[in-house]
N, CA, C and O atoms as a CHARMM CRD file, in Angstrom:
* protein
*
  300
    1    1 UNK  N      0.50000  10.96500  14.14500 PROA 1      0.00000
    2    1 UNK  CA     1.19400   9.63500  13.73000 PROA 1      0.00000
    3    1 UNK  C      0.67300   9.63200  11.98400 PROA 1      0.00000
    4    1 UNK  O     -0.43100   9.85100  11.48600 PROA 1      0.00000
    5    2 UNK  N      1.88800   9.31100  11.42000 PROA 2      0.00000
    6    2 UNK  CA     1.15200   8.77100  10.19000 PROA 2      0.00000
    7    2 UNK  C      1.26600   7.42100   9.91400 PROA 2      0.00000
    8    2 UNK  O      2.24600   6.72100  10.17000 PROA 2      0.00000
    9    3 UNK  N      0.33100   7.10800   9.43300 PROA 3      0.00000
   10    3 UNK  CA    -0.12600   6.02300   8.97200 PROA 3      0.00000
   11    3 UNK  C      0.10000   5.00800   8.14300 PROA 3      0.00000
   12    3 UNK  O     -1.06100   4.66700   7.91400 PROA 3      0.00000
   13    4 UNK  N      0.89300   4.15400   7.42200 PROA 4      0.00000
   14    4 UNK  CA     1.30900   4.11400   6.16100 PROA 4      0.00000
   15    4 UNK  C      1.02900   2.42100   6.09300 PROA 4      0.00000
   16    4 UNK  O      1.03800   1.68800   7.08200 PROA 4      0.00000
   17    5 UNK  N      0.76500   1.95900   4.59800 PROA 5      0.00000
   18    5 UNK  CA     0.40200   0.33500   3.82200 PROA 5      0.00000
   19    5 UNK  C      1.33100  -0.15900   4.77000 PROA 5      0.00000
   20    5 UNK  O      0.71700  -0.79600   5.62600 PROA 5      0.00000
   21    6 UNK  N      2.55000  -0.13700   4.98100 PROA 6      0.00000
   22    6 UNK  CA     3.44600  -0.90400   5.99800 PROA 6      0.00000
   23    6 UNK  C      2.41400  -0.95300   7.59500 PROA 6      0.00000
   24    6 UNK  O      1.83500  -2.01100   7.35100 PROA 6      0.00000
   25    7 UNK  N      2.23500  -0.81400   8.03400 PROA 7      0.00000
   26    7 UNK  CA     1.78900  -1.17500   9.05700 PROA 7      0.00000
   27    7 UNK  C      0.34800  -1.62300   9.15600 PROA 7      0.00000
   28    7 UNK  O     -0.10600  -1.95700  10.25000 PROA 7      0.00000
   29    8 UNK  N     -0.31500  -1.64100   8.16900 PROA 8      0.00000
   30    8 UNK  CA    -1.81500  -2.13200   8.02800 PROA 8      0.00000
   31    8 UNK  C     -1.27400  -3.82200   8.38100 PROA 8      0.00000
   32    8 UNK  O     -0.08200  -4.11600   8.28300 PROA 8      0.00000
   33    9 UNK  N     -2.57400  -5.07400   8.89000 PROA 9      0.00000
   34    9 UNK  CA    -2.28600  -5.96100   9.28600 PROA 9      0.00000
   35    9 UNK  C     -3.39700  -6.26900   7.96300 PROA 9      0.00000
   36    9 UNK  O     -3.95100  -5.56200   7.12200 PROA 9      0.00000
   37   10 UNK  N     -3.37500  -7.79600   8.31200 PROA 10     0.00000
   38   10 UNK  CA    -4.46100  -8.63500   7.08300 PROA 10     0.00000
   39   10 UNK  C     -5.10000  -8.42300   7.44600 PROA 10     0.00000
   40   10 UNK  O     -5.46400  -8.48000   8.62100 PROA 10     0.00000
   41   11 UNK  N     -5.80600  -7.84200   5.97400 PROA 11     0.00000
   42   11 UNK  CA    -7.46500  -7.60100   6.63900 PROA 11     0.00000
   43   11 UNK  C     -8.19500  -6.71500   6.68500 PROA 11     0.00000
   44   11 UNK  O     -9.42100  -6.63400   6.59900 PROA 11     0.00000
   45   12 UNK  N     -7.03700  -5.67500   6.89400 PROA 12     0.00000
   46   12 UNK  CA    -7.00700  -4.01500   7.01400 PROA 12     0.00000
   47   12 UNK  C     -7.91200  -3.29300   5.54300 PROA 12     0.00000
   48   12 UNK  O     -7.94500  -3.90700   4.47700 PROA 12     0.00000
   49   13 UNK  N     -8.36300  -2.39100   5.66700 PROA 13     0.00000
   50   13 UNK  CA    -8.90400  -1.60800   4.50300 PROA 13     0.00000
   51   13 UNK  C     -8.48000  -0.47000   4.89600 PROA 13     0.00000
   52   13 UNK  O     -8.34300  -0.28500   6.10600 PROA 13     0.00000
   53   14 UNK  N     -8.17900   0.54100   3.98000 PROA 14     0.00000
   54   14 UNK  CA    -7.25600   1.93100   4.31600 PROA 14     0.00000
   55   14 UNK  C     -8.13800   2.81700   2.56800 PROA 14     0.00000
   56   14 UNK  O     -8.72000   2.32200   1.60300 PROA 14     0.00000
   57   15 UNK  N     -7.79300   4.22300   2.94600 PROA 15     0.00000
   58   15 UNK  CA    -7.51400   5.24500   2.08100 PROA 15     0.00000
   59   15 UNK  C     -6.63300   5.42800   1.44900 PROA 15     0.00000
   60   15 UNK  O     -6.26300   6.34900   2.17700 PROA 15     0.00000
   61   16 UNK  N     -5.70100   5.39800   0.51800 PROA 16     0.00000
   62   16 UNK  CA    -4.51600   6.03000   0.43400 PROA 16     0.00000
   63   16 UNK  C     -4.53600   7.46800  -0.05800 PROA 16     0.00000
   64   16 UNK  O     -4.84900   7.89900  -1.16800 PROA 16     0.00000
   65   17 UNK  N     -3.98600   8.32500   1.40700 PROA 17     0.00000
   66   17 UNK  CA    -3.92900   9.46800   1.78300 PROA 17     0.00000
   67   17 UNK  C     -2.76600  10.62400   0.73700 PROA 17     0.00000
   68   17 UNK  O     -3.08200  11.73600   0.31400 PROA 17     0.00000
   69   18 UNK  N     -1.80200  10.12100   0.59600 PROA 18     0.00000
   70   18 UNK  CA    -0.63200  10.85900   0.06500 PROA 18     0.00000
   71   18 UNK  C      0.60200   9.73000  -0.29800 PROA 18     0.00000
   72   18 UNK  O      0.76700   8.71200   0.37400 PROA 18     0.00000
   73   19 UNK  N      1.35800  10.05900  -1.36900 PROA 19     0.00000
   74   19 UNK  CA     2.47500   9.41600  -1.63900 PROA 19     0.00000
   75   19 UNK  C      3.78800  10.35500  -1.75600 PROA 19     0.00000
   76   19 UNK  O      4.03200  11.40400  -2.35200 PROA 19     0.00000
   77   20 UNK  N      4.37700   9.65900  -1.07500 PROA 20     0.00000
   78   20 UNK  CA     6.30600   9.95400  -1.63900 PROA 20     0.00000
   79   20 UNK  C      6.72100   9.74400  -3.15700 PROA 20     0.00000
   80   20 UNK  O      7.38200   8.70900  -3.24500 PROA 20     0.00000
   81   21 UNK  N      6.53600  10.45700  -4.54000 PROA 21     0.00000
   82   21 UNK  CA     6.50000   9.95300  -5.68100 PROA 21     0.00000
   83   21 UNK  C      8.14000   9.34100  -5.57300 PROA 21     0.00000
   84   21 UNK  O      8.37400   8.22400  -6.03600 PROA 21     0.00000
   85   22 UNK  N      9.10400  10.05300  -5.01000 PROA 22     0.00000
   86   22 UNK  CA    10.10200  10.23300  -5.26700 PROA 22     0.00000
   87   22 UNK  C     10.82500   8.63800  -4.96900 PROA 22     0.00000
   88   22 UNK  O     11.91300   8.20400  -5.34800 PROA 22     0.00000
   89   23 UNK  N      9.69100   7.95000  -4.09200 PROA 23     0.00000
   90   23 UNK  CA    10.32100   6.02200  -3.96900 PROA 23     0.00000
   91   23 UNK  C      9.35700   5.10700  -4.84400 PROA 23     0.00000
   92   23 UNK  O      9.44100   3.88200  -4.92600 PROA 23     0.00000
   93   24 UNK  N      8.46500   5.88700  -5.45700 PROA 24     0.00000
   94   24 UNK  CA     7.57400   4.76800  -6.09600 PROA 24     0.00000
   95   24 UNK  C      7.65500   4.58200  -7.19700 PROA 24     0.00000
   96   24 UNK  O      7.74900   5.63200  -7.83300 PROA 24     0.00000
   97   25 UNK  N      7.67200   3.24600  -8.07900 PROA 25     0.00000
   98   25 UNK  CA     8.09600   3.14200  -8.83400 PROA 25     0.00000
   99   25 UNK  C      6.79500   3.40200  -9.90100 PROA 25     0.00000
  100   25 UNK  O      5.70400   3.41900  -9.33200 PROA 25     0.00000
  101   26 UNK  N      6.77100   3.58200 -11.18900 PROA 26     0.00000
  102   26 UNK  CA     5.89500   4.87500 -11.92700 PROA 26     0.00000
  103   26 UNK  C      4.97900   3.44200 -11.99100 PROA 26     0.00000
  104   26 UNK  O      3.80400   3.80900 -12.00100 PROA 26     0.00000
  105   27 UNK  N      5.04300   2.01500 -12.03600 PROA 27     0.00000
  106   27 UNK  CA     4.48400   0.80100 -12.33400 PROA 27     0.00000
  107   27 UNK  C      3.50100   1.03100 -11.58900 PROA 27     0.00000
  108   27 UNK  O      2.47000   1.19300 -12.24100 PROA 27     0.00000
  109   28 UNK  N      3.33200   1.14400 -10.11100 PROA 28     0.00000
  110   28 UNK  CA     2.80600   1.09300  -9.40300 PROA 28     0.00000
  111   28 UNK  C      1.72600   2.38300  -9.45600 PROA 28     0.00000
  112   28 UNK  O      0.58600   2.17900  -9.87400 PROA 28     0.00000
  113   29 UNK  N      1.99500   3.24700  -9.16900 PROA 29     0.00000
  114   29 UNK  CA     1.14600   4.48600 -10.06600 PROA 29     0.00000
  115   29 UNK  C      0.30200   4.21900 -11.28500 PROA 29     0.00000
  116   29 UNK  O     -0.86100   4.57600 -11.09800 PROA 29     0.00000
  117   30 UNK  N      0.49900   3.76000 -12.34200 PROA 30     0.00000
  118   30 UNK  CA    -0.14900   3.23600 -13.15800 PROA 30     0.00000
  119   30 UNK  C     -1.35800   2.10700 -12.57000 PROA 30     0.00000
  120   30 UNK  O     -2.56000   1.89300 -12.73000 PROA 30     0.00000
  121   31 UNK  N     -0.67300   1.77900 -12.10900 PROA 31     0.00000
  122   31 UNK  CA    -2.04600   0.06200 -11.76500 PROA 31     0.00000
  123   31 UNK  C     -2.95700   0.98500 -10.59800 PROA 31     0.00000
  124   31 UNK  O     -3.86300   0.28000 -10.15300 PROA 31     0.00000
  125   32 UNK  N     -2.95000   1.88200 -10.20700 PROA 32     0.00000
  126   32 UNK  CA    -3.55700   2.46900  -9.74400 PROA 32     0.00000
  127   32 UNK  C     -3.92600   3.00600  -8.05600 PROA 32     0.00000
  128   32 UNK  O     -4.97600   3.22200  -7.45000 PROA 32     0.00000
  129   33 UNK  N     -2.41300   3.08400  -7.68800 PROA 33     0.00000
  130   33 UNK  CA    -1.62700   3.41400  -6.46400 PROA 33     0.00000
  131   33 UNK  C     -1.26500   4.99800  -6.21800 PROA 33     0.00000
  132   33 UNK  O     -0.28200   5.73800  -6.20300 PROA 33     0.00000
  133   34 UNK  N     -3.64600   5.07400  -5.91300 PROA 34     0.00000
  134   34 UNK  CA    -3.19300   6.85700  -6.06500 PROA 34     0.00000
  135   34 UNK  C     -3.64500   7.37600  -5.23500 PROA 34     0.00000
  136   34 UNK  O     -4.48300   6.61200  -4.75600 PROA 34     0.00000
  137   35 UNK  N     -3.60900   8.67100  -4.48100 PROA 35     0.00000
  138   35 UNK  CA    -4.75700   8.91700  -3.95500 PROA 35     0.00000
  139   35 UNK  C     -5.67500   8.90300  -4.14500 PROA 35     0.00000
  140   35 UNK  O     -6.13500   9.31400  -5.21000 PROA 35     0.00000
  141   36 UNK  N     -6.73300   8.17000  -2.69900 PROA 36     0.00000
  142   36 UNK  CA    -8.00700   8.49600  -2.89500 PROA 36     0.00000
  143   36 UNK  C     -8.46900   7.08500  -3.53800 PROA 36     0.00000
  144   36 UNK  O     -9.62300   6.96300  -3.95100 PROA 36     0.00000
  145   37 UNK  N     -7.40900   5.87400  -3.62200 PROA 37     0.00000
  146   37 UNK  CA    -7.84300   4.64900  -3.93200 PROA 37     0.00000
  147   37 UNK  C     -8.11600   4.05900  -2.89000 PROA 37     0.00000
  148   37 UNK  O     -7.79100   4.75400  -1.92700 PROA 37     0.00000
  149   38 UNK  N     -8.69400   2.81700  -2.51300 PROA 38     0.00000
  150   38 UNK  CA    -8.79900   2.25500  -1.42500 PROA 38     0.00000
  151   38 UNK  C     -8.17000   0.82600  -1.37000 PROA 38     0.00000
  152   38 UNK  O     -8.94100  -0.10300  -1.61300 PROA 38     0.00000
  153   39 UNK  N     -7.20100   0.60600  -1.15500 PROA 39     0.00000
  154   39 UNK  CA    -6.14500  -0.49500  -0.42700 PROA 39     0.00000
  155   39 UNK  C     -6.44600  -1.54800   0.47200 PROA 39     0.00000
  156   39 UNK  O     -7.04100  -1.14800   1.47300 PROA 39     0.00000
  157   40 UNK  N     -6.18200  -3.00500   0.42900 PROA 40     0.00000
  158   40 UNK  CA    -6.57900  -3.91200   1.38300 PROA 40     0.00000
  159   40 UNK  C     -5.57300  -4.98900   1.39800 PROA 40     0.00000
  160   40 UNK  O     -5.20100  -5.72400   0.48400 PROA 40     0.00000
  161   41 UNK  N     -5.15600  -4.91400   2.82700 PROA 41     0.00000
  162   41 UNK  CA    -3.67500  -6.06700   2.90100 PROA 41     0.00000
  163   41 UNK  C     -4.43500  -7.36800   3.19300 PROA 41     0.00000
  164   41 UNK  O     -5.17900  -7.84100   4.05300 PROA 41     0.00000
  165   42 UNK  N     -3.66000  -7.81600   1.62300 PROA 42     0.00000
  166   42 UNK  CA    -4.41200  -9.50700   1.83400 PROA 42     0.00000
  167   42 UNK  C     -3.39700 -10.28100   2.39600 PROA 42     0.00000
  168   42 UNK  O     -3.86500 -11.09900   3.18700 PROA 42     0.00000
  169   43 UNK  N     -2.20000 -10.33300   2.28900 PROA 43     0.00000
  170   43 UNK  CA    -1.34400 -11.40300   3.28000 PROA 43     0.00000
  171   43 UNK  C      0.17900 -10.63600   3.13800 PROA 43     0.00000
  172   43 UNK  O      0.50200  -9.82600   2.27000 PROA 43     0.00000
  173   44 UNK  N      1.04800 -11.17500   4.32300 PROA 44     0.00000
  174   44 UNK  CA     2.33700 -11.23700   3.59200 PROA 44     0.00000
  175   44 UNK  C      3.12400 -12.09700   3.75700 PROA 44     0.00000
  176   44 UNK  O      2.64300 -13.09900   4.28400 PROA 44     0.00000
  177   45 UNK  N      4.02500 -12.13300   3.55500 PROA 45     0.00000
  178   45 UNK  CA     4.84500 -13.12600   3.31900 PROA 45     0.00000
  179   45 UNK  C      5.86500 -12.55500   4.75000 PROA 45     0.00000
  180   45 UNK  O      5.88800 -11.42400   5.23600 PROA 45     0.00000
  181   46 UNK  N      6.65800 -13.80500   5.17600 PROA 46     0.00000
  182   46 UNK  CA     7.75600 -14.13500   6.33600 PROA 46     0.00000
  183   46 UNK  C      8.48800 -12.66800   6.15900 PROA 46     0.00000
  184   46 UNK  O      9.14200 -12.40200   5.15000 PROA 46     0.00000
  185   47 UNK  N      8.26000 -11.51800   7.52400 PROA 47     0.00000
  186   47 UNK  CA     8.95900 -10.78400   7.55300 PROA 47     0.00000
  187   47 UNK  C      9.01400  -9.68300   7.43100 PROA 47     0.00000
  188   47 UNK  O      9.80400  -8.76200   7.63200 PROA 47     0.00000
  189   48 UNK  N      7.09500 -10.02100   6.69100 PROA 48     0.00000
  190   48 UNK  CA     6.12700  -8.60400   6.45700 PROA 48     0.00000
  191   48 UNK  C      6.73400  -8.25400   5.26700 PROA 48     0.00000
  192   48 UNK  O      6.12600  -7.30700   4.76900 PROA 48     0.00000
  193   49 UNK  N      7.89000  -8.69500   4.44400 PROA 49     0.00000
  194   49 UNK  CA     7.68000  -8.49700   3.11600 PROA 49     0.00000
  195   49 UNK  C      8.38200  -9.70600   1.93700 PROA 49     0.00000
  196   49 UNK  O      9.35900 -10.42900   2.13000 PROA 49     0.00000
  197   50 UNK  N      7.86500  -9.65400   1.20400 PROA 50     0.00000
  198   50 UNK  CA     6.63700  -8.56600   0.31700 PROA 50     0.00000
  199   50 UNK  C      5.36000  -9.14500   1.23700 PROA 50     0.00000
  200   50 UNK  O      5.14700 -10.20900   1.81700 PROA 50     0.00000
  201   51 UNK  N      4.48400  -7.65600   1.03500 PROA 51     0.00000
  202   51 UNK  CA     3.73200  -6.74900   1.16400 PROA 51     0.00000
  203   51 UNK  C      2.56400  -7.63000   0.02900 PROA 51     0.00000
  204   51 UNK  O      2.76200  -7.18100  -1.10000 PROA 51     0.00000
  205   52 UNK  N      1.47600  -8.68400   0.00900 PROA 52     0.00000
  206   52 UNK  CA     0.21900  -8.59500  -1.30000 PROA 52     0.00000
  207   52 UNK  C     -0.42600  -7.53300  -0.84800 PROA 52     0.00000
  208   52 UNK  O     -0.30800  -7.28600   0.35200 PROA 52     0.00000
  209   53 UNK  N     -1.31700  -6.59100  -1.74600 PROA 53     0.00000
  210   53 UNK  CA    -2.38000  -6.02400  -1.52700 PROA 53     0.00000
  211   53 UNK  C     -3.45800  -5.82400  -2.40900 PROA 53     0.00000
  212   53 UNK  O     -3.31500  -6.38500  -3.49500 PROA 53     0.00000
  213   54 UNK  N     -4.56700  -5.14100  -2.23900 PROA 54     0.00000
  214   54 UNK  CA    -5.29800  -4.94900  -3.87500 PROA 54     0.00000
  215   54 UNK  C     -5.85300  -3.69500  -3.93100 PROA 54     0.00000
  216   54 UNK  O     -6.71700  -3.20600  -3.20300 PROA 54     0.00000
  217   55 UNK  N     -5.51300  -3.42000  -4.47800 PROA 55     0.00000
  218   55 UNK  CA    -5.73600  -1.93300  -5.35800 PROA 55     0.00000
  219   55 UNK  C     -6.85600  -1.58900  -6.40200 PROA 55     0.00000
  220   55 UNK  O     -6.67400  -1.87100  -7.58700 PROA 55     0.00000
  221   56 UNK  N     -7.96500  -1.00900  -5.99800 PROA 56     0.00000
  222   56 UNK  CA    -9.38100  -1.00000  -6.71300 PROA 56     0.00000
  223   56 UNK  C     -9.04400  -2.24900  -7.52100 PROA 56     0.00000
  224   56 UNK  O     -8.66100  -1.99700  -8.66300 PROA 56     0.00000
  225   57 UNK  N     -9.09800  -3.52100  -7.19200 PROA 57     0.00000
  226   57 UNK  CA    -9.35900  -4.67500  -8.11700 PROA 57     0.00000
  227   57 UNK  C     -8.00200  -5.23200  -8.94800 PROA 57     0.00000
  228   57 UNK  O     -8.11400  -5.97700  -9.92200 PROA 57     0.00000
  229   58 UNK  N     -6.94000  -4.85100  -8.52300 PROA 58     0.00000
  230   58 UNK  CA    -5.79900  -5.43700  -8.53000 PROA 58     0.00000
  231   58 UNK  C     -4.67800  -5.51300  -7.74100 PROA 58     0.00000
  232   58 UNK  O     -4.13500  -4.52400  -7.24900 PROA 58     0.00000
  233   59 UNK  N     -4.17900  -7.05400  -7.55100 PROA 59     0.00000
  234   59 UNK  CA    -3.19600  -7.54500  -6.94600 PROA 59     0.00000
  235   59 UNK  C     -1.68200  -7.19800  -6.74700 PROA 59     0.00000
  236   59 UNK  O     -0.82200  -7.83300  -7.35800 PROA 59     0.00000
  237   60 UNK  N     -1.40600  -6.31400  -5.99500 PROA 60     0.00000
  238   60 UNK  CA    -0.21600  -6.15300  -5.87700 PROA 60     0.00000
  239   60 UNK  C      0.95800  -6.66800  -5.07400 PROA 60     0.00000
  240   60 UNK  O      0.47300  -6.62500  -3.94300 PROA 60     0.00000
  241   61 UNK  N      2.56800  -7.26800  -4.88100 PROA 61     0.00000
  242   61 UNK  CA     3.18300  -7.06200  -4.45300 PROA 61     0.00000
  243   61 UNK  C      3.57400  -5.73600  -4.53200 PROA 61     0.00000
  244   61 UNK  O      3.47800  -4.87800  -5.41000 PROA 61     0.00000
  245   62 UNK  N      4.30000  -5.78100  -2.77100 PROA 62     0.00000
  246   62 UNK  CA     5.42700  -4.44800  -3.24000 PROA 62     0.00000
  247   62 UNK  C      6.15000  -5.07700  -1.73900 PROA 62     0.00000
  248   62 UNK  O      5.85100  -6.00700  -0.99000 PROA 62     0.00000
  249   63 UNK  N      6.99100  -4.28200  -1.74600 PROA 63     0.00000
  250   63 UNK  CA     8.44200  -4.29100  -0.77700 PROA 63     0.00000
  251   63 UNK  C      7.76600  -3.43400   0.30600 PROA 63     0.00000
  252   63 UNK  O      6.84700  -2.65000   0.06700 PROA 63     0.00000
  253   64 UNK  N      8.36000  -3.67800   1.64500 PROA 64     0.00000
  254   64 UNK  CA     8.02900  -2.73000   2.63200 PROA 64     0.00000
  255   64 UNK  C      8.30100  -1.98500   2.88800 PROA 64     0.00000
  256   64 UNK  O      7.68900  -1.58200   3.87800 PROA 64     0.00000
  257   65 UNK  N      9.68000  -0.80200   2.22700 PROA 65     0.00000
  258   65 UNK  CA    10.51200  -0.09600   2.09200 PROA 65     0.00000
  259   65 UNK  C      9.26200   0.68600   1.27200 PROA 65     0.00000
  260   65 UNK  O      8.65900   1.67900   1.67800 PROA 65     0.00000
  261   66 UNK  N      9.10400   0.17300   0.37200 PROA 66     0.00000
  262   66 UNK  CA     8.06500   1.35300  -0.92800 PROA 66     0.00000
  263   66 UNK  C      6.79000   1.42500   0.40300 PROA 66     0.00000
  264   66 UNK  O      6.49100   2.46900   0.98300 PROA 66     0.00000
  265   67 UNK  N      6.22600   0.18700   0.66200 PROA 67     0.00000
  266   67 UNK  CA     4.77800   0.84000   1.59200 PROA 67     0.00000
  267   67 UNK  C      5.14300   1.34800   2.83900 PROA 67     0.00000
  268   67 UNK  O      4.33100   1.25100   3.75900 PROA 67     0.00000
  269   68 UNK  N      5.91000   1.72000   2.97100 PROA 68     0.00000
  270   68 UNK  CA     6.69200   2.86200   4.32200 PROA 68     0.00000
  271   68 UNK  C      6.01900   3.78500   3.67200 PROA 68     0.00000
  272   68 UNK  O      5.33400   4.49900   4.40400 PROA 68     0.00000
  273   69 UNK  N      5.97700   4.03500   2.44000 PROA 69     0.00000
  274   69 UNK  CA     6.10600   6.04600   1.84000 PROA 69     0.00000
  275   69 UNK  C      4.80400   5.89200   1.30900 PROA 69     0.00000
  276   69 UNK  O      4.42800   6.74100   0.50100 PROA 69     0.00000
  277   70 UNK  N      3.77200   4.62200   1.72800 PROA 70     0.00000
  278   70 UNK  CA     2.55300   6.10500   1.11100 PROA 70     0.00000
  279   70 UNK  C      1.47600   5.63200   2.22100 PROA 70     0.00000
  280   70 UNK  O      1.02400   4.52100   2.49700 PROA 70     0.00000
  281   71 UNK  N      1.24300   6.96400   2.76200 PROA 71     0.00000
  282   71 UNK  CA     0.38700   7.33500   3.80600 PROA 71     0.00000
  283   71 UNK  C     -0.70600   7.08000   3.40700 PROA 71     0.00000
  284   71 UNK  O     -1.05400   7.27200   2.24200 PROA 71     0.00000
  285   72 UNK  N     -1.76900   6.38700   4.71500 PROA 72     0.00000
  286   72 UNK  CA    -3.05200   5.85200   4.51300 PROA 72     0.00000
  287   72 UNK  C     -3.75700   6.34700   5.80600 PROA 72     0.00000
  288   72 UNK  O     -3.19400   6.58700   6.87400 PROA 72     0.00000
  289   73 UNK  N     -5.33400   6.48200   5.48300 PROA 73     0.00000
  290   73 UNK  CA    -6.51300   6.33500   6.40700 PROA 73     0.00000
  291   73 UNK  C     -6.79700   5.51100   6.49000 PROA 73     0.00000
  292   73 UNK  O     -6.89200   5.01600   5.36700 PROA 73     0.00000
  293   74 UNK  N     -7.38600   4.07700   8.10600 PROA 74     0.00000
  294   74 UNK  CA    -7.54600   3.13400   8.27400 PROA 74     0.00000
  295   74 UNK  C     -9.11700   3.03100   8.34600 PROA 74     0.00000
  296   74 UNK  O     -9.86500   3.58200   9.15400 PROA 74     0.00000
  297   75 UNK  N     -9.41300   2.24000   7.36900 PROA 75     0.00000
  298   75 UNK  CA   -10.94300   2.68000   7.32400 PROA 75     0.00000
  299   75 UNK  C    -11.37700   1.35100   8.28100 PROA 75     0.00000
  300   75 UNK  O    -12.55400   1.17200   8.59200 PROA 75     0.00000
């Protein structure tokens, strides 16, 4: 089963395994959203959109649709 950032719950940590680069904004890649980097779910807004993440010390807010395209391995 494929686990994505969209599946994480508050406080969960995971390693990014694979990214569908077609649907990912270049700015996310430049900010460290790359395979091998650690991501932590900080908080979600109502209806889980947007999702607030910590990726290698950078705090990011991404849409649920974008998060569903980033495959992770939960730690």
